[in-house]
N, C-alpha and C positions, 0 to 999 in steps of 0.2 A: 245247285243252286238253281232256283227259279225265276221266273220272268217279274214274280213281284218283290223277290230280294234286290233283285238287281233295278228296281224303280225305286226300293227305298235308301241305296245306295246314292243316287242321284242325288232325291229330297231330302237326305243329311246333308250331304255337301251345300246345297242350292239354300237353303235355310239358315246356315252358317254364313254364307257369302252374300246372297240378296233379299232375303226376308220375304218369301214368297209367300202367298195366301193358302186356306186351305183350299177355295176355288181351284186355285194354280195347281196342288198337290191333287186333287181332284181328275184334273186334267192328266196330268202327268201319269196317275196311277191306270187311266184307262188306254195309253197307248200300246201298241201290239208292237212285243217286242222277239224277236229270234235269237234263243241262247245257241251261244256255241261255243266248246273249251279247244283254246289254241295251247299249241307245246310253244316253250320258250323258241326266240329266237324266228317266228314265224311272221313272213309279211303279210300282214292284215290288208293293207291296200297301197298298193306298188307306184312309185313315181313315173307320171305318164297314164294312169287307169282314170278310169272316168266311174266314178264310185256313185251307186246308186241308193246307198244306205250311211247313216253316222253311226259310228262304233261307242259306243258307252261301255266303260271299261267298268267292271262289278270287281272282280277279283286279280290281284296281281298288278303287274309294272307295266308299261310299254314305252316305247322312244319313238323321238322323230326321228329322222336321220337325210343325209345326202350321201351319196356314194360317185367319188369321180370316176372319170376310165380307168385310172389305173389302179380301180379298187380302195382305196383309202374313204375311209367314212368320216364324216362328222355329225355327231349326235349334236341336235339342234335344244331338245328338251326331254324329260323325264316325264310318263304321266301315269295318274296315281286312283285308285277305287274312287269312283263317280265324279272321273272326267271325261268330257267328249272330246277326245284329243283330234279330230276330224271333223270338226262342227262347221270348219270352212268350205268342205265340199258339198255341201249346201246349197251355196252360191257359185264359187270356184268350179266349174265341172269336171276339171283335168288336173288332180292333183299334181303338184311341183315337190312331191317330196314321197320318203317310205314312212309308213305305221309298220311298226315293228314289235311284236311282243320280245320282252325282255326275260319275264319269267311264262313260264304256263298260265295261264290266262283264263278265264270267263269272261266272255264280251257277249254285250245285247246289242243286237242290230234294230236298226229304227229307221224305215222308209225314208226316204226326203218329202215324198208327196205328202206323206202322216205329216212330218215335221213343218211343212209347208204352208199346211191347213192349219195345224195349231199356232202358228203363228201369226197367222189370220184371224184366226178365233179369237187368239187370247193374247192381247199386245202388251198384256204384260209382262206375261212368259217370252213373248221376242224380245223384249226391251231386257229382260235378264239373260236371254243367250246371247246378246249383243254384247252387253256387259263381259260375258265372259270370254267372248275374242277378243275383247280390248286390253281386259288383263292378261291373253296370252299374249298379247303385241308388247306390254309392258314387261313380261317376261322376258321374252327375246330380244328387247334393247338390252336387259341388265346381264343377260349372258355373253351379248357383245363385247360390252364396257369387261366383265368378266374375264374371257379370253382374250380381249386385246389388250388389257392395260394391267391386270394385276398377276403379279408372280405366282408361280405355280403352286407353293403352299396354300397362299390366300385365294385361288381359283379352287380348288379342294374344299378349303372350310367354307368359302361361300356356296360353293353347288349343296353341299350336306348341310347348311344352317338352311337355304333354300326349303330343302328337302323337308327337313323337319317340320318346319313352321307349315308347309300344307297338309303333311300327315296327321300335325294336332288338330286340323279341322274336322279328320273324323277319326278321329281317337284314336290311331294307328302309333302313337308315340309311348313307349312303357321308360317312365322315371329318364336316366340319361340316357337311354337308346332308342334305335330305330333301326330300321329296315332300310338299306341301301344296297340292292342286291345286285352290282355291277362287279365285273372281274378288272383286274389291273388294265387289261386292253380296251374293255368300254369304258373306263373311268377317263383313259390316253382320247378315246374317241371324241369324250365329252368338252375336256378342256384343251384339246392340239395339244397333246404331246405325250411322248413315248409310253409304253408300257413300263421300262426298264426307269426313266423319269416316275411316272408314280410311283413304282417299288419304291425308290428314293426319299420321294417324299413322306410317303405313307409311315416309314422304319425312321423317319424324321420325327415326326408330329408324335409319333409312340416314343422314342426316347426322351422328348421334349415335355413329355406328359400331358399333352393335350388331347389326343384322342386314341382309339383302338377300333381297327376296324378288320374283323376277322369273320370268314363264312358268311360277308353281305350284309351286315350289321355294325352300325358305327355307335360306340359308345364314349360320350363326351367324358373327360376324364377331370379338366379345367376349365369351366363356364366361360371366366373372366380371359381367359388367355384363347380360346376359340374366338369368341366374339372379336375381342382386338384382331385376330388373324384373317376371320372373315370379311372385317367392316363391312359389315351386315346389317342394312338399314329395311326395314318390312315393308314400308309403305308401297312399294312399286306391286306387291300381291294384294293390295285390298283387299283384306281378309275379312272384313263387316258390310254391313249395307249401307252403313255410312261413309264407310272409306275410300 
């Protein structure tokens, strides 16, 4: 994948979420981007690291996570193509969490000084990136509620429902199915439960005819039951320029 294709991934997502102008697109197309390939489960930016670039996901999935001194990990969010999950490093100069590849990834790196100049030159783009960080914050709030208050089956369904809605924006949903390339252990790290508990939950949802989950792919079998279980309201994702 070339840098032009990486820019296209960002433009496609921003067009759906923020309604960028042709002039903004021209500015993004002029950005110098260093393309790198990463294997799965590789740290892109580590907790405590002083980053000098922002990372744009072109292909693959990444997660933000925190690891305790005893080795336990909490996955904080899942990130998909077109997103810049470490945009905060542009102004918060030391990372306070890890950014890790979930699958093999194609990543584009944009230097901080280049982005800072872009923000000063194009206030409209600066506002769009600021909006993106606010949507991130809204997602964090929803994840806190999800882990803290919903029972495990609803937690899982909610994460699946959110990921599906975000993948729709970049046209990565195929009918009733979509990619969710997490192992049961990783799902447990996202939901705050054990892998054994995750196994039981998935088995129950399968037996209830709600979802099928195999080889990193979710298939929704009963949309009405899935929506009821997830208790999902997509307002917090703000997936149109007017929302």
